[in-house]
C-alpha positions in Angstrom: 21.9 7.9 -16.0 24.7 10.2 -17.3 27.5 11.5 -15.3 27.9 15.4 -14.5 26.5 17.9 -12.6 22.8 17.6 -11.2 21.9 20.5 -13.4 23.5 18.7 -16.3 21.4 15.6 -15.6 18.3 17.3 -14.8 18.5 19.1 -18.3 19.3 15.8 -20.3 16.3 14.2 -18.5 14.0 17.1 -19.5 15.2 16.6 -23.4 14.2 12.9 -23.4 11.5 12.1 -25.9 9.7 9.7 -23.3 9.6 12.1 -20.4 7.9 14.8 -22.8 5.4 12.4 -23.7 4.7 11.3 -20.1 4.0 14.8 -19.2 1.9 15.3 -22.3 -0.2 12.3 -21.3 -0.4 13.4 -17.5 -1.9 16.7 -19.0 -4.7 14.8 -21.1 -5.5 12.8 -18.2 -6.0 15.4 -16.1 -8.3 17.3 -18.4 -10.1 14.0 -19.4 -10.6 13.4 -15.9 -11.9 17.0 -15.3 -14.2 16.9 -18.2 -15.9 13.8 -17.1 -15.8 14.2 -13.2 -17.0 18.0 -13.4 -19.8 18.5 -11.0 -18.5 15.9 -8.8 -16.1 17.5 -5.8 -14.5 14.5 -5.0 -13.3 13.7 -8.5 -12.3 17.5 -8.9 -10.1 17.5 -5.5 -8.6 13.9 -6.6 -7.2 15.4 -9.8 -6.0 18.8 -7.8 -4.4 16.3 -4.9 -2.8 14.4 -7.8 -0.8 17.4 -9.3 0.2 18.6 -6.1 1.4 14.9 -5.2 3.3 14.8 -8.5 5.1 18.2 -7.7 5.9 17.1 -4.1 7.2 14.1 -5.1 9.7 15.1 -7.9 10.9 17.4 -5.4 11.5 14.6 -3.1 13.0 12.5 -5.9 15.6 15.5 -6.3 16.3 15.0 -2.5 17.2 11.5 -3.1 19.5 12.1 -5.9 21.3 14.8 -3.5 21.4 11.8 -1.0 22.9 9.6 -3.3 24.9 11.8 -5.0 28.3 10.1 -4.8 27.0 6.8 -5.4 27.7 5.0 -8.7 24.5 4.3 -10.6 23.8 0.7 -10.7 23.0 -0.7 -14.4 20.0 -2.5 -13.8 19.9 -3.6 -17.4 22.6 -5.8 -16.9 20.8 -7.8 -14.2 18.4 -9.1 -16.8 19.2 -11.7 -19.2 19.7 -10.8 -23.2 16.8 -9.1 -24.8 14.7 -11.8 -26.1 14.5 -13.7 -22.9 13.7 -10.5 -21.1 11.0 -9.4 -23.3 9.1 -13.0 -23.1 9.6 -12.8 -19.3 8.2 -9.3 -19.3 5.3 -10.5 -21.5 4.3 -13.5 -19.9 5.0 -12.1 -16.2 2.4 -9.5 -17.3 -0.2 -12.3 -18.9 0.3 -14.0 -15.5 -0.4 -10.9 -13.4 -3.7 -9.9 -15.4 -4.9 -13.3 -14.7 -4.4 -13.1 -11.1 -5.9 -9.7 -11.0 -9.0 -10.5 -12.9 -9.5 -13.6 -10.9 -8.9 -12.0 -7.8 -11.7 -9.6 -8.8 -14.1 -12.5 -9.5 -13.2 -14.4 -6.4 -13.6 -11.6 -4.2 -17.1 -10.5 -5.5 -18.3 -14.1 -5.4 -17.2 -14.5 -1.7 -17.1 -11.3 -0.3 -19.0 -8.8 -2.2 -16.2 -6.8 -3.5 -13.1 -7.8 -5.8 -9.7 -8.5 -4.2 -7.5 -5.7 -5.3 -3.9 -4.5 -4.3 -5.3 -2.0 -1.5 -8.2 -2.6 1.1 -11.3 -1.0 0.5 -11.0 2.3 2.4 -7.1 2.4 2.1 -5.6 5.9 2.2 -9.3 7.1 0.8 -12.1 6.1 3.3 -14.1 2.9 3.6 -17.3 2.3 2.4 -18.0 -1.0 4.3 -16.8 -3.0 6.8 -14.7 -5.9 5.9 -14.8 -9.4 8.0 -11.4 -10.7 9.4 -11.6 -13.7 6.7 -11.5 -11.1 3.9 -8.6 -9.2 5.1 -6.7 -12.6 5.9 -7.8 -14.0 2.3 -6.8 -10.6 0.7 -3.3 -10.7 1.8 -2.9 -14.5 1.4 -4.0 -14.4 -2.0 -1.9 -11.3 -3.1 1.2 -12.4 -1.3 1.4 -16.1 -2.7 0.2 -15.2 -6.2 2.1 -11.9 -6.9 5.0 -12.1 -4.5 6.0 -15.6 -3.4 5.1 -17.5 -6.7 7.0 -14.9 -9.2 10.1 -14.9 -6.7 10.7 -18.7 -6.3 10.0 -19.1 -10.2 12.6 -16.5 -10.9 14.9 -18.0 -8.5 14.7 -21.2 -10.0 15.5 -19.9 -13.3 18.9 -18.8 -11.7 18.5 -15.3 -11.1 20.4 -14.1 -7.9 18.9 -12.0 -5.3 21.0 -9.0 -6.5 19.9 -9.5 -10.0 16.3 -9.1 -8.5 17.3 -6.0 -6.7 17.2 -7.5 -3.5 20.6 -7.4 -2.4 21.9 -4.0 -1.0 25.6 -2.8 -2.5 25.5 0.3 -0.1 23.6 -0.6 3.2 24.7 2.6 5.0 23.3 4.9 2.4 20.3 3.0 1.8 19.6 3.4 5.4 20.1 7.2 5.2 17.7 7.3 2.1 15.1 5.2 4.2 15.0 7.4 7.0 14.7 10.5 5.1 12.1 9.6 3.0 10.3 7.8 5.9 10.7 10.8 7.8 9.0 13.0 5.5 6.3 10.5 4.7 5.4 10.4 8.4 5.3 14.1 8.9 2.8 14.3 5.8 0.6 11.5 7.5 0.6 13.4 10.7 -1.3 16.5 8.6 -4.4 13.9 8.8 -6.3 11.0 10.3 -3.2 8.7 11.6 -2.5 6.2 14.4 -1.5 8.7 16.9 -5.1 9.7 17.2 -6.1 6.2 18.6 -5.9 4.7 22.1 -2.6 2.8 22.9 -4.1 -0.5 22.4 -5.2 0.1 19.3 -1.6 1.3 18.2 -0.2 -1.6 19.2 -2.8 -4.2 18.1 -4.0 -2.6 15.0 -0.8 -1.0 14.1 0.7 -4.6 14.2 -2.2 -6.1 12.1 -1.8 -3.3 9.6 1.8 -3.9 9.3 1.4 -7.7 8.6 -1.7 -7.6 6.4 -0.3 -4.8 4.4 3.2 -6.3 4.0 2.0 -9.2 2.5 -1.1 -8.2 0.9 0.4 -5.2 -1.4 4.1 -4.2 0.0 5.8 -7.4 -0.9 3.7 -8.0 -4.3 4.5 -4.7 -5.4 8.3 -5.0 -4.5 8.7 -8.2 -6.3 6.4 -8.2 -9.2 7.4 -4.7 -10.3 10.7 -3.4 -8.8 12.5 -6.8 -8.7 11.6 -8.7 -11.6 10.1 -6.4 -14.2 11.9 -3.3 -13.7 15.4 -4.8 -14.7 14.1 -6.2 -17.9 12.6 -2.7 -18.6 16.2 -1.4 -18.6 17.3 -4.3 -20.7 14.3 -3.7 -23.2 14.3 0.2 -23.5 16.0 3.7 -22.7 16.8 4.1 -19.3 14.2 7.2 -19.1 11.4 5.0 -20.8 12.4 2.1 -18.2 12.1 4.4 -15.1 8.6 5.6 -16.7 7.5 2.0 -17.3 8.5 1.2 -13.7 6.2 4.1 -12.5 3.2 3.4 -15.0 3.4 -0.4 -13.5 2.2 0.6 -10.2 -1.0 2.2 -10.9 -1.6 -0.6 -13.9 -1.4 -3.3 -10.8 -4.2 -1.1 -9.0 -7.0 -0.8 -11.8 -9.4 -3.0 -9.8 -9.3 -0.4 -6.7 -12.4 -0.9 -4.4 -13.6 2.7 -5.6 -13.4 1.9 -9.6 -16.3 1.6 -11.6 -16.8 -0.3 -14.8 -20.6 -0.4 -15.2 -20.5 2.2 -18.1 -18.0 3.4 -20.5 -17.8 7.2 -18.7 -17.2 5.3 -15.3 -14.6 3.2 -16.7 -12.8 5.6 -18.4 -12.9 8.0 -15.4 -11.8 5.2 -13.4 -8.7 4.2 -15.1 -7.9 8.2 -15.5 -8.1 8.4 -11.7 -6.0 5.3 -10.9 -3.3 6.6 -13.0 -3.7 10.2 -11.6 -3.5 8.6 -8.3 -0.8 6.4 -8.2 1.4 7.3 -11.0 3.3 10.0 -8.7 3.8 7.3 -6.0 5.1 4.6 -8.8 7.6 7.7 -9.9 9.1 7.4 -6.2 9.4 3.7 -6.0 10.9 3.5 -9.6 13.5 6.0 -8.8 14.2 4.7 -5.2 14.8 1.2 -7.0 17.0 2.4 -10.0 19.0 4.9 -8.0 20.0 2.5 -5.1 19.5 -1.1 -6.8 17.5 -2.2 -3.6 13.9 -2.7 -4.1 13.9 -3.0 -0.2 14.3 0.7 0.0 11.2 1.8 -1.6 9.3 -0.7 0.6 10.9 0.6 3.9 10.6 4.1 2.8 7.3 4.8 0.9 5.0 1.9 1.5 5.0 -0.5 4.5 5.3 2.2 7.4 4.0 5.0 5.5 1.5 4.9 4.7 0.2 1.5 5.7 0.7 1.8 9.3 0.6 5.2 10.3 -2.7 6.2 8.1 -4.0 2.5 7.6 -4.2 1.2 11.0 -7.3 3.1 11.6 -8.8 1.2 8.8 -7.7 -2.4 10.5 -9.0 -1.1 13.9 -12.4 -0.6 12.5 -12.4 -3.8 10.4 -11.3 -6.0 13.2 -13.6 -3.8 15.8 -10.6 -3.2 18.1 -11.4 -1.3 20.9 
């Protein structure tokens, strides 16, 4: 990111062709989603909510930029290998990830009647079925082992340090400040809807603990390691900083194409599902990508914008229901 005042940085960002293309694609996705989903209030509401979320998170990104103003911007591209190796590692990791996602969908459908995705059925959007404890533990173990543990071990064995994988803080004090501020905002937003504080004390303690552990291993660590520890530095090696930032954001919805509510039985449902996945998850991906590129520490996004809010503050209700905790 360039040096200079906040205003000059903002103007420079707006001039970036990749950002202009991303904005155009967002508008086109919204139009396509509205056309395919018109007459369906839930789809229209989702499109409207995604636009509101995008605006709110862009404002929050501005806040984080102010909180980190005095810090040098880490050069994530220098943490990746030379271009040909970075490209090869990026392509092979995505091939591996696609295989894991497709296999998870097949395994989940065979054993549980619903594919293994990066989120549980009902996460954030309301459950359509009750999941068994065996299914929940299988989901968490499958994702954590195949999308977090194995990629982490492989790249560590390839000689990459924790710093090169964006897993080491260069400014713990400022990282902590960013985490606390972003987390506080997330919790305040979560309090406006169904949340953990509407449960009994026992449900809060038992269900909250289970939700934290299951989601930490089932979605938080896989996203952190796969995208923001490994892929993001390689994006910065391969393309311009703005394009890399946007690729980091777009990688997040890409990992969620098999969400429980996505339908691929017809062409219209398939297109609409992909559109809604990107409209739903791209704003959050922007925040995760920015938190990581600005601090150089992928742990920041996990603690500030994933593990606690919303997966404890909101999704504890889901876990309490599935485990029948009274």
